[in-house]
C-alpha distance (Angstrom), angle and dihedral (degrees) to the residues before:
residue distance angle dihedral
M1 . . .
L2 3.78 . .
V3 3.81 113.3 .
T4 3.79 121.3 -163.0
V5 3.80 112.3 -150.6
H6 3.80 120.9 -161.7
C7 3.81 110.4 -145.9
F8 3.78 128.4 -148.7
A9 3.82 138.8 -171.3
R10 3.83 114.8 -15.1
V11 3.82 93.9 1.3
R12 3.80 89.3 55.9
E13 3.82 89.8 51.3
L14 3.81 90.7 53.1
L15 3.81 102.3 37.4
G16 3.80 108.3 16.7
N17 3.79 131.8 -114.1
I18 3.79 97.4 -54.2
V19 3.80 137.2 20.5
Q20 3.78 126.9 -175.6
V21 3.79 124.6 -148.8
E22 3.77 132.2 -178.0
L23 3.82 115.2 -126.6
D24 3.78 133.7 176.9
D25 3.79 113.7 -105.4
P26 2.99 117.3 -91.5
A27 3.81 97.9 40.9
T28 3.79 134.1 169.3
V29 3.78 134.0 -152.4
A30 3.82 87.9 -100.1
D31 3.83 89.3 55.6
L32 3.80 89.3 51.3
R33 3.81 92.7 51.5
Q34 3.79 90.9 49.0
R35 3.82 93.2 50.3
L36 3.80 92.9 46.0
S37 3.81 89.7 51.3
L38 3.80 90.6 51.7
C39 3.80 93.2 47.6
Y40 3.82 95.9 42.3
P41 3.82 107.3 25.4
H42 3.81 92.4 167.4
C43 3.84 87.9 66.9
Q44 3.81 97.7 43.1
D45 3.82 95.2 112.5
L46 3.79 91.5 48.4
F47 3.82 92.3 50.2
G48 3.79 89.9 53.7
R49 3.80 92.1 54.2
S50 3.81 96.2 43.1
A51 3.78 127.9 96.4
V52 3.79 117.9 -124.1
A53 3.78 118.9 -145.8
V54 3.79 120.6 -160.8
N55 3.80 114.9 -165.5
R56 3.83 90.8 -11.8
R57 3.81 95.7 -52.4
I58 3.81 127.0 103.8
A59 3.79 105.4 -109.0
S60 3.80 133.1 -147.5
E61 3.80 121.1 -125.5
D62 3.80 93.8 -102.5
E63 3.80 95.5 47.3
P64 3.80 113.2 120.0
I65 3.79 119.8 -122.2
P66 3.81 108.9 -133.9
L67 3.78 122.0 -144.2
E68 3.81 111.2 -82.9
A69 3.81 92.2 10.7
E70 3.78 119.5 161.0
V71 3.82 104.3 -116.4
A72 3.80 127.1 -172.8
L73 3.79 132.2 -177.0
I74 3.80 111.2 -147.9
P75 3.80 116.3 -174.0
P76 3.79 122.3 -159.0
V77 3.78 112.9 -85.3
S78 3.77 134.2 -159.0
G79 3.71 134.4 -177.1
G80 3.69 145.5 130.3
């Protein structure tokens, strides 16, 4: 299945607003992280520290990603 991932903050700066990755169906958040790390190895550390939201809710690693889900990658942010 093709998953569209909306990127925010530092990930957006590195990869753009949206990336698409192909995953086996069924897929979990952990599968998504693994595929992103393979496709974009220069961002692997950032993917590991980022939250993943599925359908506007922060998801656990074992949460399945349904077909046509809204997925977002939200890296940690800091500021003042």
